[in-house]
N, CA, C and O atoms as a GROMACS GRO file, in nm:
protein
  580
    1MET      N    1  -6.371  -6.218   1.706
    1MET     CA    2  -6.335  -6.165   1.587
    1MET      C    3  -6.453  -6.161   1.493
    1MET      O    4  -6.520  -6.264   1.479
    2ALA      N    5  -6.486  -6.046   1.422
    2ALA     CA    6  -6.606  -6.031   1.318
    2ALA      C    7  -6.537  -6.120   1.191
    2ALA      O    8  -6.417  -6.138   1.171
    3PRO      N    9  -6.652  -6.168   1.111
    3PRO     CA   10  -6.606  -6.251   1.010
    3PRO      C   11  -6.530  -6.174   0.903
    3PRO      O   12  -6.455  -6.239   0.830
    4CYS      N   13  -6.539  -6.055   0.889
    4CYS     CA   14  -6.460  -5.978   0.768
    4CYS      C   15  -6.312  -5.961   0.833
    4CYS      O   16  -6.213  -5.946   0.763
    5THR      N   17  -6.308  -5.962   0.962
    5THR     CA   18  -6.168  -5.951   1.025
    5THR      C   19  -6.100  -6.086   1.000
    5THR      O   20  -5.983  -6.086   0.963
    6ILE      N   21  -6.166  -6.203   1.018
    6ILE     CA   22  -6.115  -6.339   1.001
    6ILE      C   23  -6.081  -6.350   0.855
    6ILE      O   24  -5.971  -6.397   0.825
    7GLN      N   25  -6.166  -6.312   0.760
    7GLN     CA   26  -6.125  -6.318   0.618
    7GLN      C   27  -6.001  -6.245   0.590
    7GLN      O   28  -5.911  -6.292   0.519
    8LYS      N   29  -5.999  -6.131   0.647
    8LYS     CA   30  -5.852  -6.046   0.619
    8LYS      C   31  -5.758  -6.117   0.675
    8LYS      O   32  -5.652  -6.117   0.613
    9ALA      N   33  -5.762  -6.182   0.778
    9ALA     CA   34  -5.648  -6.252   0.840
    9ALA      C   35  -5.609  -6.369   0.753
    9ALA      O   36  -5.493  -6.387   0.718
   10ILE      N   37  -5.708  -6.447   0.720
   10ILE     CA   38  -5.710  -6.564   0.638
   10ILE      C   39  -5.630  -6.514   0.488
   10ILE      O   40  -5.547  -6.583   0.429
   11GLY      N   41  -5.668  -6.406   0.453
   11GLY     CA   42  -5.595  -6.347   0.315
   11GLY      C   43  -5.443  -6.317   0.345
   11GLY      O   44  -5.351  -6.345   0.268
   12VAL      N   45  -5.429  -6.254   0.474
   12VAL     CA   46  -5.276  -6.223   0.500
   12VAL      C   47  -5.208  -6.355   0.519
   12VAL      O   48  -5.088  -6.359   0.489
   13VAL      N   49  -5.262  -6.461   0.562
   13VAL     CA   50  -5.176  -6.580   0.581
   13VAL      C   51  -5.175  -6.642   0.433
   13VAL      O   52  -5.064  -6.676   0.392
   14LYS      N   53  -5.276  -6.658   0.357
   14LYS     CA   54  -5.250  -6.708   0.219
   14LYS      C   55  -5.154  -6.635   0.155
   14LYS      O   56  -5.076  -6.700   0.086
   15ASN      N   57  -5.137  -6.484   0.160
   15ASN     CA   58  -5.042  -6.430   0.087
   15ASN      C   59  -4.907  -6.464   0.108
   15ASN      O   60  -4.826  -6.494   0.020
   16GLN      N   61  -4.884  -6.458   0.249
   16GLN     CA   62  -4.753  -6.503   0.304
   16GLN      C   63  -4.698  -6.634   0.274
   16GLN      O   64  -4.579  -6.659   0.255
   17THR      N   65  -4.812  -6.733   0.270
   17THR     CA   66  -4.791  -6.861   0.229
   17THR      C   67  -4.730  -6.876   0.098
   17THR      O   68  -4.629  -6.941   0.075
   18SER      N   69  -4.815  -6.795  -0.006
   18SER     CA   70  -4.779  -6.804  -0.153
   18SER      C   71  -4.644  -6.745  -0.190
   18SER      O   72  -4.575  -6.783  -0.285
   19ILE      N   73  -4.610  -6.639  -0.098
   19ILE     CA   74  -4.482  -6.563  -0.106
   19ILE      C   75  -4.381  -6.664  -0.076
   19ILE      O   76  -4.282  -6.677  -0.147
   20GLY      N   77  -4.405  -6.739   0.035
   20GLY     CA   78  -4.291  -6.836   0.099
   20GLY      C   79  -4.262  -6.941  -0.025
   20GLY      O   80  -4.150  -6.961  -0.074
   21ILE      N   81  -4.377  -7.001  -0.063
   21ILE     CA   82  -4.356  -7.110  -0.169
   21ILE      C   83  -4.284  -7.070  -0.290
   21ILE      O   84  -4.200  -7.143  -0.344
   22ALA      N   85  -4.324  -6.934  -0.340
   22ALA     CA   86  -4.256  -6.883  -0.438
   22ALA      C   87  -4.103  -6.856  -0.427
   22ALA      O   88  -4.030  -6.870  -0.525
   23LYS      N   89  -4.062  -6.821  -0.318
   23LYS     CA   90  -3.924  -6.795  -0.265
   23LYS      C   91  -3.855  -6.933  -0.282
   23LYS      O   92  -3.765  -6.948  -0.365
   24VAL      N   93  -3.896  -7.028  -0.205
   24VAL     CA   94  -3.845  -7.150  -0.225
   24VAL      C   95  -3.850  -7.262  -0.316
   24VAL      O   96  -3.791  -7.369  -0.306
   25GLY      N   97  -3.935  -7.218  -0.413
   25GLY     CA   98  -3.974  -7.304  -0.536
   25GLY      C   99  -3.860  -7.308  -0.614
   25GLY      O  100  -3.789  -7.207  -0.610
   26SER      N  101  -3.824  -7.404  -0.688
   26SER     CA  102  -3.733  -7.415  -0.781
   26SER      C  103  -3.726  -7.353  -0.904
   26SER      O  104  -3.639  -7.380  -0.986
   27ASN      N  105  -3.821  -7.263  -0.924
   27ASN     CA  106  -3.860  -7.200  -1.037
   27ASN      C  107  -3.781  -7.108  -1.082
   27ASN      O  108  -3.725  -7.044  -0.993
   28LEU      N  109  -3.753  -7.076  -1.205
   28LEU     CA  110  -3.649  -6.983  -1.242
   28LEU      C  111  -3.691  -6.845  -1.213
   28LEU      O  112  -3.607  -6.764  -1.174
   29ALA      N  113  -3.802  -6.815  -1.227
   29ALA     CA  114  -3.869  -6.672  -1.197
   29ALA      C  115  -3.931  -6.662  -1.052
   29ALA      O  116  -4.049  -6.629  -1.042
   30SER      N  117  -3.859  -6.688  -0.942
   30SER     CA  118  -3.926  -6.675  -0.824
   30SER      C  119  -3.953  -6.542  -0.770
   30SER      O  120  -4.051  -6.519  -0.699
   31GLU      N  121  -3.853  -6.438  -0.809
   31GLU     CA  122  -3.877  -6.303  -0.785
   31GLU      C  123  -4.009  -6.247  -0.855
   31GLU      O  124  -4.081  -6.167  -0.795
   32LEU      N  125  -4.034  -6.288  -0.968
   32LEU     CA  126  -4.137  -6.260  -1.059
   32LEU      C  127  -4.259  -6.307  -0.991
   32LEU      O  128  -4.350  -6.224  -0.981
   33GLU      N  129  -4.278  -6.424  -0.944
   33GLU     CA  130  -4.392  -6.485  -0.871
   33GLU      C  131  -4.419  -6.404  -0.732
   33GLU      O  132  -4.533  -6.381  -0.692
   34VAL      N  133  -4.314  -6.368  -0.669
   34VAL     CA  134  -4.326  -6.291  -0.543
   34VAL      C  135  -4.398  -6.168  -0.582
   34VAL      O  136  -4.501  -6.131  -0.526
   35ALA      N  137  -4.340  -6.107  -0.678
   35ALA     CA  138  -4.416  -5.958  -0.697
   35ALA      C  139  -4.552  -5.984  -0.759
   35ALA      O  140  -4.643  -5.906  -0.731
   36ILE      N  141  -4.573  -6.083  -0.840
   36ILE     CA  142  -4.735  -6.092  -0.867
   36ILE      C  143  -4.802  -6.122  -0.754
   36ILE      O  144  -4.908  -6.062  -0.734
   37VAL      N  145  -4.762  -6.206  -0.671
   37VAL     CA  146  -4.847  -6.232  -0.540
   37VAL      C  147  -4.870  -6.103  -0.461
   37VAL      O  148  -4.979  -6.071  -0.412
   38LYS      N  149  -4.747  -6.025  -0.455
   38LYS     CA  150  -4.771  -5.892  -0.376
   38LYS      C  151  -4.841  -5.772  -0.446
   38LYS      O  152  -4.882  -5.672  -0.386
   39ALA      N  153  -4.850  -5.795  -0.575
   39ALA     CA  154  -4.938  -5.698  -0.653
   39ALA      C  155  -5.083  -5.751  -0.669
   39ALA      O  156  -5.169  -5.678  -0.717
   40THR      N  157  -5.108  -5.872  -0.630
   40THR     CA  158  -5.261  -5.916  -0.639
   40THR      C  159  -5.282  -5.984  -0.496
   40THR      O  160  -5.327  -6.098  -0.481
   41SER      N  161  -5.247  -5.903  -0.397
   41SER     CA  162  -5.259  -5.945  -0.261
   41SER      C  163  -5.425  -5.940  -0.211
   41SER      O  164  -5.514  -5.893  -0.281
   42HIS      N  165  -5.440  -5.986  -0.107
   42HIS     CA  166  -5.593  -5.982  -0.052
   42HIS      C  167  -5.634  -5.875  -0.008
   42HIS      O  168  -5.756  -5.861  -0.007
   43ASP      N  169  -5.556  -5.775   0.040
   43ASP     CA  170  -5.601  -5.675   0.101
   43ASP      C  171  -5.683  -5.562   0.019
   43ASP      O  172  -5.664  -5.563  -0.103
   44ASP      N  173  -5.760  -5.478   0.064
   44ASP     CA  174  -5.853  -5.384  -0.016
   44ASP      C  175  -5.770  -5.274  -0.084
   44ASP      O  176  -5.828  -5.208  -0.171
   45ASP      N  177  -5.644  -5.246  -0.057
   45ASP     CA  178  -5.568  -5.167  -0.120
   45ASP      C  179  -5.560  -5.176  -0.263
   45ASP      O  180  -5.573  -5.290  -0.308
   46PRO      N  181  -5.536  -5.063  -0.360
   46PRO     CA  182  -5.486  -5.101  -0.489
   46PRO      C  183  -5.367  -5.162  -0.491
   46PRO      O  184  -5.289  -5.147  -0.396
   47ALA      N  185  -5.332  -5.246  -0.612
   47ALA     CA  186  -5.200  -5.270  -0.633
   47ALA      C  187  -5.094  -5.188  -0.621
   47ALA      O  188  -5.111  -5.078  -0.674
   48SER      N  189  -4.984  -5.206  -0.566
   48SER     CA  190  -4.878  -5.094  -0.553
   48SER      C  191  -4.802  -5.086  -0.678
   48SER      O  192  -4.749  -5.183  -0.732
   49GLU      N  193  -4.800  -4.963  -0.723
   49GLU     CA  194  -4.720  -4.926  -0.849
   49GLU      C  195  -4.584  -4.997  -0.853
   49GLU      O  196  -4.550  -5.056  -0.955
   50LYS      N  197  -4.494  -4.992  -0.727
   50LYS     CA  198  -4.392  -5.047  -0.715
   50LYS      C  199  -4.368  -5.196  -0.759
   50LYS      O  200  -4.266  -5.227  -0.820
   51TYR      N  201  -4.472  -5.293  -0.723
   51TYR     CA  202  -4.467  -5.429  -0.773
   51TYR      C  203  -4.505  -5.429  -0.911
   51TYR      O  204  -4.432  -5.498  -0.982
   52ILE      N  205  -4.592  -5.375  -0.962
   52ILE     CA  206  -4.641  -5.356  -1.112
   52ILE      C  207  -4.503  -5.318  -1.195
   52ILE      O  208  -4.471  -5.378  -1.298
   53GLN      N  209  -4.429  -5.218  -1.139
   53GLN     CA  210  -4.294  -5.188  -1.214
   53GLN      C  211  -4.211  -5.278  -1.234
   53GLN      O  212  -4.151  -5.303  -1.339
   54GLU      N  213  -4.204  -5.346  -1.106
   54GLU     CA  214  -4.096  -5.483  -1.093
   54GLU      C  215  -4.150  -5.574  -1.203
   54GLU      O  216  -4.072  -5.608  -1.291
   55ILE      N  217  -4.284  -5.622  -1.207
   55ILE     CA  218  -4.314  -5.714  -1.292
   55ILE      C  219  -4.288  -5.666  -1.443
   55ILE      O  220  -4.230  -5.739  -1.524
   56LEU      N  221  -4.331  -5.553  -1.470
   56LEU     CA  222  -4.294  -5.493  -1.613
   56LEU      C  223  -4.144  -5.503  -1.636
   56LEU      O  224  -4.102  -5.554  -1.740
   57HIS      N  225  -4.068  -5.459  -1.551
   57HIS     CA  226  -3.932  -5.470  -1.560
   57HIS      C  227  -3.870  -5.606  -1.594
   57HIS      O  228  -3.793  -5.621  -1.689
   58LEU      N  229  -3.911  -5.710  -1.506
   58LEU     CA  230  -3.859  -5.834  -1.485
   58LEU      C  231  -3.905  -5.923  -1.631
   58LEU      O  232  -3.825  -5.990  -1.696
   59SER      N  233  -4.035  -5.909  -1.660
   59SER     CA  234  -4.084  -5.964  -1.785
   59SER      C  235  -4.050  -5.888  -1.914
   59SER      O  236  -4.101  -5.920  -2.022
   60SER      N  237  -3.961  -5.786  -1.900
   60SER     CA  238  -3.912  -5.725  -2.030
   60SER      C  239  -3.776  -5.772  -2.051
   60SER      O  240  -3.719  -5.741  -2.156
   61SER      N  241  -3.714  -5.848  -1.957
   61SER     CA  242  -3.604  -5.908  -1.998
   61SER      C  243  -3.568  -6.021  -2.092
   61SER      O  244  -3.460  -6.036  -2.150
   62SER      N  245  -3.680  -6.101  -2.096
   62SER     CA  246  -3.678  -6.224  -2.170
   62SER      C  247  -3.817  -6.269  -2.196
   62SER      O  248  -3.910  -6.231  -2.124
   63ARG      N  249  -3.837  -6.363  -2.315
   63ARG     CA  250  -3.958  -6.437  -2.321
   63ARG      C  251  -3.998  -6.525  -2.232
   63ARG      O  252  -4.115  -6.543  -2.199
   64GLY      N  253  -3.884  -6.594  -2.182
   64GLY     CA  254  -3.928  -6.684  -2.069
   64GLY      C  255  -3.982  -6.629  -1.945
   64GLY      O  256  -4.058  -6.691  -1.870
   65TYR      N  257  -3.942  -6.516  -1.926
   65TYR     CA  258  -4.033  -6.436  -1.804
   65TYR      C  259  -4.144  -6.393  -1.842
   65TYR      O  260  -4.222  -6.381  -1.747
   66VAL      N  261  -4.196  -6.357  -1.961
   66VAL     CA  262  -4.313  -6.344  -2.012
   66VAL      C  263  -4.398  -6.464  -1.988
   66VAL      O  264  -4.505  -6.457  -1.927
   67THR      N  265  -4.352  -6.566  -2.032
   67THR     CA  266  -4.423  -6.708  -2.010
   67THR      C  267  -4.444  -6.733  -1.893
   67THR      O  268  -4.549  -6.790  -1.865
   68ALA      N  269  -4.335  -6.693  -1.768
   68ALA     CA  270  -4.369  -6.727  -1.658
   68ALA      C  271  -4.467  -6.653  -1.604
   68ALA      O  272  -4.551  -6.708  -1.532
   69CYS      N  273  -4.469  -6.532  -1.627
   69CYS     CA  274  -4.559  -6.428  -1.579
   69CYS      C  275  -4.701  -6.464  -1.620
   69CYS      O  276  -4.785  -6.470  -1.531
   70VAL      N  277  -4.736  -6.487  -1.742
   70VAL     CA  278  -4.874  -6.528  -1.797
   70VAL      C  279  -4.892  -6.653  -1.734
   70VAL      O  280  -5.006  -6.659  -1.687
   71SER      N  281  -4.818  -6.767  -1.711
   71SER     CA  282  -4.842  -6.868  -1.616
   71SER      C  283  -4.880  -6.845  -1.469
   71SER      O  284  -4.976  -6.900  -1.413
   72SER      N  285  -4.801  -6.763  -1.416
   72SER     CA  286  -4.828  -6.732  -1.276
   72SER      C  287  -4.969  -6.677  -1.241
   72SER      O  288  -5.048  -6.717  -1.156
   73ILE      N  289  -4.978  -6.565  -1.336
   73ILE     CA  290  -5.117  -6.508  -1.333
   73ILE      C  291  -5.214  -6.583  -1.337
   73ILE      O  292  -5.299  -6.586  -1.248
   74SER      N  293  -5.217  -6.670  -1.462
   74SER     CA  294  -5.310  -6.763  -1.476
   74SER      C  295  -5.348  -6.854  -1.361
   74SER      O  296  -5.467  -6.869  -1.330
   75LYS      N  297  -5.248  -6.915  -1.297
   75LYS     CA  298  -5.250  -6.995  -1.201
   75LYS      C  299  -5.323  -6.949  -1.069
   75LYS      O  300  -5.402  -7.015  -1.000
   76ARG      N  301  -5.269  -6.797  -1.048
   76ARG     CA  302  -5.344  -6.730  -0.956
   76ARG      C  303  -5.477  -6.695  -0.959
   76ARG      O  304  -5.554  -6.687  -0.863
   77LEU      N  305  -5.498  -6.674  -1.072
   77LEU     CA  306  -5.668  -6.635  -1.118
   77LEU      C  307  -5.740  -6.782  -1.093
   77LEU      O  308  -5.841  -6.798  -1.026
   78GLY      N  309  -5.678  -6.867  -1.149
   78GLY     CA  310  -5.753  -6.985  -1.156
   78GLY      C  311  -5.783  -7.041  -1.012
   78GLY      O  312  -5.887  -7.104  -0.991
   79LYS      N  313  -5.690  -7.017  -0.912
   79LYS     CA  314  -5.709  -7.087  -0.768
   79LYS      C  315  -5.786  -6.983  -0.685
   79LYS      O  316  -5.856  -7.025  -0.593
   80THR      N  317  -5.782  -6.866  -0.707
   80THR     CA  318  -5.841  -6.774  -0.613
   80THR      C  319  -6.007  -6.776  -0.600
   80THR      O  320  -6.081  -6.782  -0.698
   81ARG      N  321  -6.052  -6.769  -0.468
   81ARG     CA  322  -6.210  -6.764  -0.474
   81ARG      C  323  -6.218  -6.601  -0.411
   81ARG      O  324  -6.327  -6.563  -0.368
   82ASP      N  325  -6.126  -6.529  -0.409
   82ASP     CA  326  -6.141  -6.399  -0.334
   82ASP      C  327  -6.161  -6.289  -0.479
   82ASP      O  328  -6.083  -6.278  -0.574
   83TRP      N  329  -6.265  -6.231  -0.462
   83TRP     CA  330  -6.301  -6.133  -0.575
   83TRP      C  331  -6.201  -6.022  -0.587
   83TRP      O  332  -6.173  -5.968  -0.694
   84ILE      N  333  -6.144  -5.987  -0.461
   84ILE     CA  334  -6.030  -5.866  -0.471
   84ILE      C  335  -5.898  -5.939  -0.553
   84ILE      O  336  -5.843  -5.875  -0.643
   85VAL      N  337  -5.856  -6.059  -0.521
   85VAL     CA  338  -5.758  -6.092  -0.596
   85VAL      C  339  -5.777  -6.083  -0.741
   85VAL      O  340  -5.700  -6.018  -0.813
   86ALA      N  341  -5.899  -6.159  -0.792
   86ALA     CA  342  -5.927  -6.180  -0.929
   86ALA      C  343  -5.945  -6.034  -0.978
   86ALA      O  344  -5.901  -6.022  -1.092
   87ILE      N  345  -5.995  -5.924  -0.930
   87ILE     CA  346  -5.993  -5.819  -0.990
   87ILE      C  347  -5.844  -5.749  -1.015
   87ILE      O  348  -5.812  -5.692  -1.119
   88LYS      N  349  -5.768  -5.766  -0.905
   88LYS     CA  350  -5.633  -5.728  -0.915
   88LYS      C  351  -5.548  -5.775  -1.017
   88LYS      O  352  -5.464  -5.711  -1.082
   89CYS      N  353  -5.589  -5.929  -1.027
   89CYS     CA  354  -5.530  -5.998  -1.151
   89CYS      C  355  -5.550  -5.961  -1.293
   89CYS      O  356  -5.464  -5.953  -1.381
   90LEU      N  357  -5.698  -5.937  -1.301
   90LEU     CA  358  -5.748  -5.858  -1.423
   90LEU      C  359  -5.696  -5.723  -1.456
   90LEU      O  360  -5.684  -5.682  -1.572
   91MET      N  361  -5.667  -5.658  -1.352
   91MET     CA  362  -5.605  -5.518  -1.367
   91MET      C  363  -5.444  -5.527  -1.403
   91MET      O  364  -5.387  -5.450  -1.480
   92LEU      N  365  -5.396  -5.609  -1.350
   92LEU     CA  366  -5.259  -5.659  -1.381
   92LEU      C  367  -5.252  -5.701  -1.529
   92LEU      O  368  -5.165  -5.660  -1.606
   93ILE      N  369  -5.341  -5.779  -1.558
   93ILE     CA  370  -5.322  -5.830  -1.703
   93ILE      C  371  -5.347  -5.710  -1.792
   93ILE      O  372  -5.277  -5.695  -1.892
   94HIS      N  373  -5.437  -5.629  -1.761
   94HIS     CA  374  -5.476  -5.501  -1.854
   94HIS      C  375  -5.349  -5.430  -1.859
   94HIS      O  376  -5.302  -5.395  -1.967
   95ARG      N  377  -5.281  -5.402  -1.730
   95ARG     CA  378  -5.163  -5.325  -1.757
   95ARG      C  379  -5.040  -5.362  -1.824
   95ARG      O  380  -4.973  -5.279  -1.884
   96LEU      N  381  -5.002  -5.511  -1.814
   96LEU     CA  382  -4.937  -5.558  -1.884
   96LEU      C  383  -4.949  -5.564  -2.028
   96LEU      O  384  -4.854  -5.543  -2.104
   97LEU      N  385  -5.067  -5.594  -2.065
   97LEU     CA  386  -5.106  -5.588  -2.220
   97LEU      C  387  -5.092  -5.422  -2.279
   97LEU      O  388  -5.050  -5.391  -2.391
   98ASN      N  389  -5.128  -5.349  -2.195
   98ASN     CA  390  -5.089  -5.204  -2.240
   98ASN      C  391  -4.940  -5.146  -2.232
   98ASN      O  392  -4.888  -5.071  -2.316
   99ASP      N  393  -4.885  -5.192  -2.120
   99ASP     CA  394  -4.757  -5.095  -2.085
   99ASP      C  395  -4.631  -5.199  -2.091
   99ASP      O  396  -4.512  -5.166  -2.083
  100GLY      N  397  -4.691  -5.353  -2.109
  100GLY     CA  398  -4.564  -5.450  -2.114
  100GLY      C  399  -4.516  -5.475  -2.255
  100GLY      O  400  -4.558  -5.406  -2.348
  101ASP      N  401  -4.435  -5.566  -2.272
  101ASP     CA  402  -4.372  -5.606  -2.379
  101ASP      C  403  -4.476  -5.661  -2.504
  101ASP      O  404  -4.560  -5.744  -2.470
  102PRO      N  405  -4.475  -5.628  -2.612
  102PRO     CA  406  -4.568  -5.709  -2.712
  102PRO      C  407  -4.576  -5.838  -2.707
  102PRO      O  408  -4.680  -5.898  -2.734
  103ILE      N  409  -4.463  -5.898  -2.668
  103ILE     CA  410  -4.482  -6.053  -2.652
  103ILE      C  411  -4.597  -6.100  -2.555
  103ILE      O  412  -4.645  -6.212  -2.566
  104PHE      N  413  -4.640  -6.009  -2.457
  104PHE     CA  414  -4.767  -6.053  -2.397
  104PHE      C  415  -4.878  -6.083  -2.484
  104PHE      O  416  -4.949  -6.181  -2.464
  105HIS      N  417  -4.898  -5.994  -2.590
  105HIS     CA  418  -5.001  -6.024  -2.672
  105HIS      C  419  -4.996  -6.156  -2.747
  105HIS      O  420  -5.097  -6.217  -2.782
  106GLN      N  421  -4.871  -6.196  -2.771
  106GLN     CA  422  -4.847  -6.314  -2.865
  106GLN      C  423  -4.867  -6.447  -2.757
  106GLN      O  424  -4.922  -6.553  -2.787
  107GLU      N  425  -4.814  -6.415  -2.635
  107GLU     CA  426  -4.805  -6.519  -2.557
  107GLU      C  427  -4.952  -6.563  -2.506
  107GLU      O  428  -4.990  -6.679  -2.490
  108ILE      N  429  -5.029  -6.442  -2.483
  108ILE     CA  430  -5.171  -6.485  -2.438
  108ILE      C  431  -5.278  -6.530  -2.551
  108ILE      O  432  -5.370  -6.611  -2.536
  109MET      N  433  -5.243  -6.454  -2.669
  109MET     CA  434  -5.336  -6.509  -2.776
  109MET      C  435  -5.288  -6.621  -2.862
  109MET      O  436  -5.377  -6.682  -2.921
  110TYR      N  437  -5.159  -6.661  -2.882
  110TYR     CA  438  -5.118  -6.754  -2.971
  110TYR      C  439  -5.073  -6.889  -2.904
  110TYR      O  440  -5.063  -6.989  -2.976
  111ALA      N  441  -5.044  -6.896  -2.767
  111ALA     CA  442  -5.025  -7.014  -2.703
  111ALA      C  443  -5.133  -7.089  -2.682
  111ALA      O  444  -5.212  -7.060  -2.593
  112THR      N  445  -5.152  -7.194  -2.761
  112THR     CA  446  -5.282  -7.280  -2.771
  112THR      C  447  -5.343  -7.319  -2.642
  112THR      O  448  -5.442  -7.259  -2.601
  113ARG      N  449  -5.292  -7.411  -2.580
  113ARG     CA  450  -5.348  -7.466  -2.460
  113ARG      C  451  -5.347  -7.379  -2.349
  113ARG      O  452  -5.433  -7.373  -2.262
  114ARG      N  453  -5.234  -7.308  -2.360
  114ARG     CA  454  -5.222  -7.204  -2.210
  114ARG      C  455  -5.316  -7.085  -2.229
  114ARG      O  456  -5.359  -7.017  -2.136
  115ALA      N  457  -5.345  -7.067  -2.360
  115ALA     CA  458  -5.422  -6.938  -2.400
  115ALA      C  459  -5.556  -6.969  -2.355
  115ALA      O  460  -5.618  -6.890  -2.283
  116LEU      N  461  -5.608  -7.091  -2.399
  116LEU     CA  462  -5.734  -7.158  -2.359
  116LEU      C  463  -5.743  -7.173  -2.207
  116LEU      O  464  -5.853  -7.150  -2.155
  117ASP      N  465  -5.651  -7.204  -2.139
  117ASP     CA  466  -5.668  -7.223  -1.993
  117ASP      C  467  -5.674  -7.079  -1.934
  117ASP      O  468  -5.747  -7.062  -1.836
  118PHE      N  469  -5.608  -6.981  -1.979
  118PHE     CA  470  -5.605  -6.853  -1.947
  118PHE      C  471  -5.741  -6.780  -1.957
  118PHE      O  472  -5.792  -6.709  -1.870
  119LEU      N  473  -5.792  -6.810  -2.083
  119LEU     CA  474  -5.946  -6.729  -2.102
  119LEU      C  475  -6.032  -6.810  -2.033
  119LEU      O  476  -6.132  -6.748  -1.994
  120ILE      N  477  -6.028  -6.944  -1.998
  120ILE     CA  478  -6.121  -7.012  -1.906
  120ILE      C  479  -6.114  -6.947  -1.789
  120ILE      O  480  -6.221  -6.908  -1.742
  121CYS      N  481  -6.001  -6.923  -1.723
  121CYS     CA  482  -5.975  -6.852  -1.602
  121CYS      C  483  -6.038  -6.710  -1.574
  121CYS      O  484  -6.092  -6.671  -1.470
  122LEU      N  485  -6.016  -6.641  -1.696
  122LEU     CA  486  -6.064  -6.518  -1.688
  122LEU      C  487  -6.229  -6.526  -1.672
  122LEU      O  488  -6.292  -6.468  -1.583
  123ILE      N  489  -6.285  -6.604  -1.770
  123ILE     CA  490  -6.425  -6.624  -1.768
  123ILE      C  491  -6.474  -6.659  -1.632
  123ILE      O  492  -6.565  -6.594  -1.581
  124PHE      N  493  -6.409  -6.772  -1.563
  124PHE     CA  494  -6.431  -6.799  -1.427
  124PHE      C  495  -6.430  -6.677  -1.325
  124PHE      O  496  -6.515  -6.658  -1.238
  125ALA      N  497  -6.343  -6.616  -1.346
  125ALA     CA  498  -6.316  -6.483  -1.230
  125ALA      C  499  -6.419  -6.384  -1.272
  125ALA      O  500  -6.469  -6.326  -1.176
  126ILE      N  501  -6.472  -6.344  -1.404
  126ILE     CA  502  -6.568  -6.269  -1.404
  126ILE      C  503  -6.698  -6.328  -1.369
  126ILE      O  504  -6.790  -6.254  -1.334
  127ARG      N  505  -6.713  -6.441  -1.376
  127ARG     CA  506  -6.842  -6.513  -1.338
  127ARG      C  507  -6.852  -6.523  -1.195
  127ARG      O  508  -6.964  -6.525  -1.144
  128LEU      N  509  -6.758  -6.529  -1.132
  128LEU     CA  510  -6.731  -6.540  -0.976
  128LEU      C  511  -6.787  -6.400  -0.919
  128LEU      O  512  -6.877  -6.383  -0.836
  129ILE      N  513  -6.700  -6.296  -0.995
  129ILE     CA  514  -6.742  -6.169  -0.939
  129ILE      C  515  -6.882  -6.126  -0.943
  129ILE      O  516  -6.944  -6.072  -0.852
  130LEU      N  517  -6.928  -6.158  -1.068
  130LEU     CA  518  -7.077  -6.124  -1.077
  130LEU      C  519  -7.182  -6.199  -0.993
  130LEU      O  520  -7.288  -6.143  -0.967
  131ILE      N  521  -7.158  -6.315  -0.951
  131ILE     CA  522  -7.228  -6.400  -0.858
  131ILE      C  523  -7.213  -6.331  -0.708
  131ILE      O  524  -7.307  -6.319  -0.630
  132ARG      N  525  -7.099  -6.294  -0.686
  132ARG     CA  526  -7.058  -6.252  -0.544
  132ARG      C  527  -7.110  -6.122  -0.532
  132ARG      O  528  -7.168  -6.097  -0.426
  133ARG      N  529  -7.103  -6.041  -0.612
  133ARG     CA  530  -7.117  -5.881  -0.583
  133ARG      C  531  -7.241  -5.833  -0.636
  133ARG      O  532  -7.283  -5.722  -0.601
  134ILE      N  533  -7.318  -5.919  -0.732
  134ILE     CA  534  -7.426  -5.847  -0.794
  134ILE      C  535  -7.560  -5.954  -0.765
  134ILE      O  536  -7.668  -5.918  -0.719
  135ILE      N  537  -7.526  -6.085  -0.802
  135ILE     CA  538  -7.627  -6.162  -0.816
  135ILE      C  539  -7.671  -6.213  -0.649
  135ILE      O  540  -7.789  -6.237  -0.622
  136ARG      N  541  -7.590  -6.223  -0.573
  136ARG     CA  542  -7.607  -6.291  -0.431
  136ARG      C  543  -7.688  -6.179  -0.345
  136ARG      O  544  -7.790  -6.206  -0.282
  137PRO      N  545  -7.630  -6.053  -0.352
  137PRO     CA  546  -7.721  -5.959  -0.290
  137PRO      C  547  -7.867  -5.936  -0.326
  137PRO      O  548  -7.951  -5.901  -0.244
  138LEU      N  549  -7.892  -5.961  -0.465
  138LEU     CA  550  -8.010  -5.959  -0.508
  138LEU      C  551  -8.125  -6.058  -0.468
  138LEU      O  552  -8.246  -6.042  -0.454
  139LEU      N  553  -8.036  -6.180  -0.453
  139LEU     CA  554  -8.134  -6.303  -0.404
  139LEU      C  555  -8.133  -6.278  -0.247
  139LEU      O  556  -8.237  -6.302  -0.186
  140GLU      N  557  -8.049  -6.242  -0.193
  140GLU     CA  558  -8.076  -6.194  -0.028
  140GLU      C  559  -8.172  -6.093  -0.010
  140GLU      O  560  -8.242  -6.097   0.091
  141LEU      N  561  -8.189  -5.985  -0.108
  141LEU     CA  562  -8.298  -5.900  -0.087
  141LEU      C  563  -8.429  -5.953  -0.115
  141LEU      O  564  -8.533  -5.911  -0.064
  142MET      N  565  -8.419  -6.047  -0.200
  142MET     CA  566  -8.548  -6.099  -0.248
  142MET      C  567  -8.609  -6.196  -0.143
  142MET      O  568  -8.728  -6.215  -0.118
  143LEU      N  569  -8.496  -6.255  -0.084
  143LEU     CA  570  -8.541  -6.354   0.021
  143LEU      C  571  -8.598  -6.275   0.148
  143LEU      O  572  -8.666  -6.336   0.230
  144CYS      N  573  -8.571  -6.149   0.162
  144CYS     CA  574  -8.582  -6.088   0.278
  144CYS      C  575  -8.753  -6.025   0.265
  144CYS      O  576  -8.826  -6.001   0.362
  145ILE      N  577  -8.788  -6.009   0.133
  145ILE     CA  578  -8.910  -5.945   0.116
  145ILE      C  579  -9.021  -6.030   0.120
  145ILE      O  580  -9.134  -5.984   0.107
   0.00000   0.00000   0.00000
């Protein structure tokens, strides 16, 4: 198997594992976590509108779901080493801030400790993307010359 194929297979296994953990977890918002994992999957395809709409619908029902949503995305963004998942998480955050409940702004900006962790995860994800997609190829190019 080619390295790219192996990475895709590992990504699929990670997605299925995350979905299984979210389903059996004793969390109040397991269906929300499953939708977040499916919307931010490891595959190269853009996030499905179906899962984004499901996340928007579930998080509009109560503030607890908004808190669980922010926490789940933050956790997923903080744990990932895959640039595709990081980009999808950032796009999901953007979509939730634009189309979601106004409580998202409050939850992200005014929750002291969680907001700080969330921002640290965002900075880490952006740094990871820059290193993997821009700086590393430049270094490899310089080493070849």
